[in-house]
LOROTI-58063 format. One line per 4 residues: their letters; for each residue x, y, z of C-alpha. Coordinates in nm, 4 decimals. Example, Ala and Ser with C-alpha at 12.3 -4.5 7.8 and 13.67 -1.06 7.14 Angstrom:
2
as	1.2300/-0.4500/0.7800; 1.3670/-0.1060/0.7140
END
This chain:
309
mkmk	0.0000/0.0000/0.0000; 0.1678/0.3188/-0.1183; 0.2050/0.6130/0.1168; 0.4711/0.8814/0.0974
iegl	0.4931/1.1253/0.3860; 0.6851/1.4499/0.3463; 0.7656/1.6636/0.6479; 0.8053/1.5976/1.0170
iaaa	0.6062/1.3619/1.2380; 0.6247/1.4188/1.6140; 0.6773/1.1103/1.8293; 0.4474/1.2481/2.0965
ftpf	0.4789/1.1967/2.4692; 0.1812/1.0504/2.6526; 0.0537/1.2855/2.9247; 0.0037/1.1327/3.2689
nedg	-0.1392/1.2722/3.5910; 0.0780/1.2755/3.9021; -0.0837/0.9500/4.0182; 0.0230/0.7801/3.6936
slnl	-0.3199/0.7769/3.5304; -0.3751/0.9056/3.1768; -0.4189/1.2808/3.1408; -0.6119/1.2803/2.8138
glvp	-0.7345/1.6351/2.8683; -0.3903/1.7589/2.7644; -0.3965/1.5824/2.4260; -0.5955/1.8553/2.2425
vlve	-0.3570/2.1206/2.3789; -0.0579/1.9247/2.2524; -0.2181/1.8676/1.9119; -0.2791/2.2413/1.8664
kllq	0.0842/2.3153/1.9535; 0.2072/2.0622/1.6971; -0.0195/2.2099/1.4307; 0.1129/2.5589/1.4987
dglk	0.4709/2.4302/1.4871; 0.4255/2.2997/1.1326; 0.4146/1.9249/1.1930; 0.2599/1.6877/0.9373
gifv	0.1573/1.4208/1.1842; 0.1910/1.2453/1.5184; 0.3323/0.9053/1.6046; 0.1262/0.7792/1.8990
cgsn	0.2244/0.5333/2.1756; 0.5747/0.4750/2.0475; 0.8943/0.4660/2.2528; 0.8670/0.8296/2.3618
gegp	0.4947/0.7842/2.4172; 0.5742/0.4992/2.6583; 0.3471/0.2633/2.4683; 0.5151/-0.0510/2.6052
nmtt	0.4518/0.0770/2.9591; 0.0755/0.1005/2.9092; -0.2033/-0.1529/2.9012; -0.3723/-0.2296/2.5709
eerm	-0.6861/-0.0512/2.6893; -0.4880/0.2592/2.7844; -0.3149/0.2638/2.4488; -0.6530/0.2496/2.2768
kvae	-0.7751/0.5478/2.4796; -0.4628/0.7474/2.3937; -0.4971/0.6678/2.0229; -0.8635/0.7689/2.0291
afvk	-0.7776/1.0988/2.1973; -0.5170/1.1907/1.9358; -0.7370/1.0900/1.6423; -1.0273/1.2937/1.7803
asnk	-0.8156/1.6006/1.8615; -0.6380/1.6028/1.5251; -0.9687/1.5726/1.3352; -0.7787/1.4850/1.0149
rlli	-0.5655/1.7990/1.0367; -0.2596/1.5886/1.1181; -0.1706/1.2354/1.0158; -0.1993/0.9941/1.3073
ivhv	0.0254/0.6881/1.3015; -0.0519/0.4478/1.5848; 0.2217/0.2265/1.7216; 0.0809/-0.1199/1.8021
ghss	0.4004/-0.3074/1.8900; 0.3764/-0.5483/2.1815; 0.5556/-0.8573/2.3078; 0.2312/-1.0419/2.2243
iaes	0.1340/-1.0506/1.8563; -0.2281/-1.1094/1.9579; -0.2285/-0.7799/2.1501; -0.0621/-0.6052/1.8574
krla	-0.3435/-0.7265/1.6338; -0.6055/-0.5974/1.8782; -0.4411/-0.2574/1.8711; -0.4204/-0.2666/1.4906
vhaq	-0.7900/-0.3486/1.4545; -0.8685/-0.0636/1.6913; -0.6445/0.1832/1.5054; -0.8281/0.1128/1.1828
siga	-1.1697/0.1359/1.3491; -1.1060/0.4841/1.4954; -0.9815/0.6371/1.1713; -0.6046/0.6418/1.2192
dafs	-0.4057/0.7112/0.9030; -0.1439/0.4383/0.9427; 0.0011/0.1999/1.1994; 0.3392/0.0645/1.2936
svaa	0.5002/-0.2066/1.5027; 0.8357/-0.2916/1.6514; 0.9600/-0.6494/1.6550; 0.8771/-0.8623/1.9557
fyfk	1.1331/-0.7627/2.2181; 1.1259/-1.0524/2.4668; 1.1316/-1.3639/2.2519; 1.2926/-1.2097/1.9462
ptsv	1.2711/-1.3142/1.5801; 1.6063/-1.4534/1.4720; 1.5794/-1.4245/1.0934; 1.4491/-1.1791/0.8359
etla	1.1896/-1.4348/0.7294; 1.0546/-1.4786/1.0829; 1.0486/-1.1031/1.1373; 0.8566/-1.0548/0.8129
hcma	0.6022/-1.3222/0.9048; 0.5510/-1.1606/1.2467; 0.4883/-0.8239/1.0824; 0.2601/-0.9833/0.8246
eias	0.0480/-1.1302/1.1018; 0.0140/-0.7881/1.2661; -0.0387/-0.5977/0.9411; -0.3150/-0.8342/0.8319
aapg	-0.5316/-0.7200/1.1230; -0.5820/-0.3767/0.9616; -0.5599/-0.4341/0.5859; -0.7121/-0.0954/0.5077
lpfy	-0.4260/0.1006/0.6649; -0.0656/0.1517/0.5504; 0.1757/-0.0378/0.7754; 0.5279/0.0663/0.8771
yyhi	0.7773/-0.1673/1.0373; 0.9413/0.0171/1.3275; 1.3141/-0.0540/1.3106; 1.4750/0.0483/1.6409
pilt	1.7436/-0.2107/1.7210; 1.8888/-0.0092/2.0098; 1.5699/-0.0843/2.2078; 1.4411/-0.4117/2.0625
gvgm	1.7740/-0.5852/2.0100; 1.6485/-0.6917/1.6660; 1.8899/-0.5640/1.4016; 1.8131/-0.7458/1.0785
dmid	1.9289/-0.6227/0.7382; 1.6476/-0.3884/0.6327; 1.7121/-0.4322/0.2603; 1.6579/-0.8049/0.2982
flky	1.3495/-0.7353/0.5094; 1.1920/-0.5039/0.2513; 1.2639/-0.7455/-0.0337; 1.1048/-1.0354/0.1528
aggl	0.8237/-0.8505/0.3308; 0.7308/-0.6507/0.0221; 0.5854/-0.9619/-0.1372; 0.4316/-1.0872/0.1859
ipnl	0.2582/-0.7804/0.3315; 0.0129/-0.6131/0.0900; -0.0242/-0.2998/0.3035; 0.3470/-0.2518/0.3771
agik	0.4176/0.1178/0.3211; 0.7731/0.1150/0.4490; 0.9846/0.1547/0.7620; 1.0164/0.3918/1.0537
ytsa	1.3942/0.3769/1.0491; 1.5433/0.4629/1.3885; 1.9062/0.3688/1.3558; 2.2297/0.5563/1.2875
tihe	2.3246/0.3208/0.9985; 2.2575/0.5911/0.7448; 2.4186/0.4008/0.4591; 2.1576/0.1262/0.4967
yqsc	1.8870/0.3905/0.5235; 1.9974/0.5304/0.1871; 1.9805/0.1860/0.0312; 1.6273/0.1406/0.1673
lele	1.5222/0.4730/0.0171; 1.6578/0.3742/-0.3224; 1.5317/0.0156/-0.3262; 1.3153/-0.0686/-0.6286
ngkf	1.3174/0.2911/-0.7524; 1.1989/0.4336/-0.4232; 0.9097/0.1944/-0.3780; 0.8979/0.2215/0.0011
dvlf	0.8382/0.5149/0.2326; 1.1326/0.5127/0.4737; 1.0839/0.7658/0.7513; 1.4031/0.8664/0.9272
gfde	1.4018/0.8435/1.3058; 1.7318/0.9844/1.4363; 1.6697/1.3565/1.4946; 2.0367/1.4457/1.5396
lllp	2.1123/1.3014/1.1937; 1.8277/1.4724/1.0079; 2.0536/1.6952/0.7979; 2.2717/1.4041/0.6765
alsi	1.9507/1.2122/0.6039; 1.8170/1.5022/0.3941; 2.1403/1.4987/0.1955; 2.0764/1.1415/0.0807
gakg	1.7117/1.1876/-0.0034; 1.5010/1.1782/0.3124; 1.1614/1.3424/0.2691; 0.9868/1.2419/0.5908
aigs	1.1073/1.1947/0.9470; 0.9677/1.0938/1.2850; 1.1257/1.2132/1.6069; 1.0688/1.2978/1.9714
tytf	1.2409/1.6369/1.9660; 1.0049/1.7508/1.6909; 0.7441/1.7668/1.9687; 0.9165/2.0715/2.1192
aape	1.1571/2.2012/1.8534; 1.0048/2.1278/1.5113; 1.0520/2.4869/1.3836; 1.4292/2.4541/1.4316
ylkt	1.4409/2.1423/1.2132; 1.2054/2.2915/0.9572; 1.4387/2.5899/0.9304; 1.7324/2.3540/0.8758
aaly	1.5395/2.1694/0.6034; 1.4396/2.4952/0.4346; 1.7992/2.6208/0.4349; 1.9177/2.2909/0.2884
qqce	1.6534/2.3040/0.0141; 1.7701/2.6579/-0.0698; 2.1275/2.5230/-0.1048; 2.2352/2.7295/0.1949
nnaa	2.4446/2.4397/0.3164; 2.6654/2.6238/0.5644; 2.3664/2.7931/0.7247; 2.1783/2.4628/0.7368
renh	2.4733/2.2962/0.9065; 2.5097/2.5783/1.1596; 2.1384/2.5700/1.2398; 2.1324/2.1924/1.2747
sfmv	2.4328/2.1964/1.5067; 2.2249/2.3816/1.7645; 1.9815/2.0919/1.8037; 2.2708/1.8459/1.8003
evir	2.4100/2.0305/2.1026; 2.0681/2.0309/2.2721; 2.0426/1.6557/2.2215; 2.3944/1.6093/2.3565
ifar	2.2836/1.7958/2.6699; 1.9678/1.6014/2.7479; 2.1227/1.2691/2.6406; 2.3286/1.2836/2.9621
ypsv	2.0020/1.2068/3.1391; 1.7486/0.9289/3.0780; 1.6106/1.0353/2.7389; 1.2319/1.0200/2.7769
paqk	1.2223/1.1622/3.1324; 1.4572/1.4424/3.0240; 1.2425/1.5357/2.7262; 0.9256/1.5271/2.9354
ammk	1.1032/1.7650/3.1726; 1.1845/1.9918/2.8780; 0.8199/1.9949/2.7751; 0.7330/2.1048/3.1298
mlgf	0.9941/2.3796/3.1109; 0.8230/2.5025/2.7931; 0.4822/2.5108/2.9601; 0.3460/2.1677/2.8652
dmgp	0.3483/1.9460/3.1733; 0.3295/1.5878/3.0443; 0.3411/1.4519/3.3973; 0.5648/1.1761/3.5336
crlp	0.7056/0.8729/3.3542; 0.6039/0.5155/3.4181; 0.8453/0.2661/3.5696; 1.0954/0.1421/3.4724
lvtl	1.1451/0.4976/3.3428; 1.2084/0.7369/3.6311; 1.1045/1.1033/3.6335; 1.3936/1.3452/3.6818
sktq	1.4630/1.4492/4.0387; 1.4384/1.8159/4.1373; 1.8165/1.8400/4.1282; 1.8358/1.6826/3.7822
yekl	1.5548/1.9049/3.6555; 1.7245/2.2216/3.7733; 2.0622/2.1136/3.6341; 1.9118/2.0317/3.2940
hael	1.7278/2.3639/3.2908; 2.0509/2.5514/3.3631; 2.2404/2.3624/3.0921; 1.9714/2.4370/2.8349
qavs	1.9544/2.7991/2.9419; 2.3302/2.8271/2.8929; 2.2896/2.7524/2.5202; 1.9878/2.9880/2.4905
ffer	1.7517/2.6969/2.4202; 1.4407/2.8607/2.5640; 1.4940/3.1949/2.3933; 1.5742/3.0362/2.0595
vasi	1.2887/2.7842/2.0534; 1.0364/3.0471/2.1624; 1.1694/3.2968/1.9084; 1.1574/3.0663/1.6067
smdr	0.8117/2.9418/1.7072; 0.6862/3.3024/1.7159; 0.8371/3.3677/1.3717; 0.6143/3.0940/1.2251
k	0.2912/3.2485/1.3588
END
C-alpha cells in the first residue's frame, strides 16, 4: 500500500497525571501546539509515548484521543508493537476502526525473531489485522535488540505484506537507510528516526522523518530543512548543530524523562514517567534547565516558534 509522507512527524509523549493515570485532557492542547509548529503528523504510543509501559486498553484510549483532537488535520500513526502478537493485532484493529491514518510495530522484544523471514512473518500477522491502513515496520534495534538487514526485510516482506508502506527507520546506519530509500526505484516510504542526523539524512534523499524532539523544537528542524533546500548548506549545518548540542545535553540524562522535563519547562506538563522509566529528580531538573539555558535553548525555541505564527 503506497504512502509517501513528506515533512516531520512528532513522536508524541503521553501525558500522565501525578498518580500515573492518563491525562487525556492535555492531548488537544498538545495537538494544537504541533499544528502551529508545522508538523505533518503524530506518532502515537511509540517509545517516547511509553506505549510498552501502558495496558492495551490505555493505548486504545490514547490513540482515540489523538485521532479525535487532530480531526484529520494531522496524520496519526498508531504504534501497536507489543511482546504479544495477539495484543498487537487488537491494537491494529482498533487503530483502523477509529480512523487512524497508518500503523506501525516494533519487533517482539522478549522472545525475538532470529531471521528476516521470521520477522517478516511476524509483521505480516500484525499488518493483516488492519488491511485498510498503511503499515510501517518500526526498526529500532537499540531498544528491541532486533537488528536485521532492512534491505533483505523489505525485499522479503514486500511480497508478503500487501499494506506494507515502508519503515520507521530509527538507527544511525545511514548508509543502509539510503539503500532502503533507493530500493526498487523508491518503492517504500522510509521515515528517518534519528533527529540528530536529520541533515545528513536530507542529503541522501530523506523526505519524511519521525522524532521525539520535533514535539518541542520542530521549527528549528524545519528551518534547517528549508535552508538545505535553498542550497544554503553552511547555514543549514550551523542551524542543525544547535539541536545536536541540545540533544547532547539532554542525552546525559534518561532520554524520555529528560524530554518530558523539557516539555514542562516550555509550559506543557506531560506529567511523570512510568516505571521502569524514572522522572527526573528536582536536582536533575534544575541542572538540565541551567544547561539548556546556557545555550539559549528557551529563547531560541520560543523565538523561532513566534516567527512561524
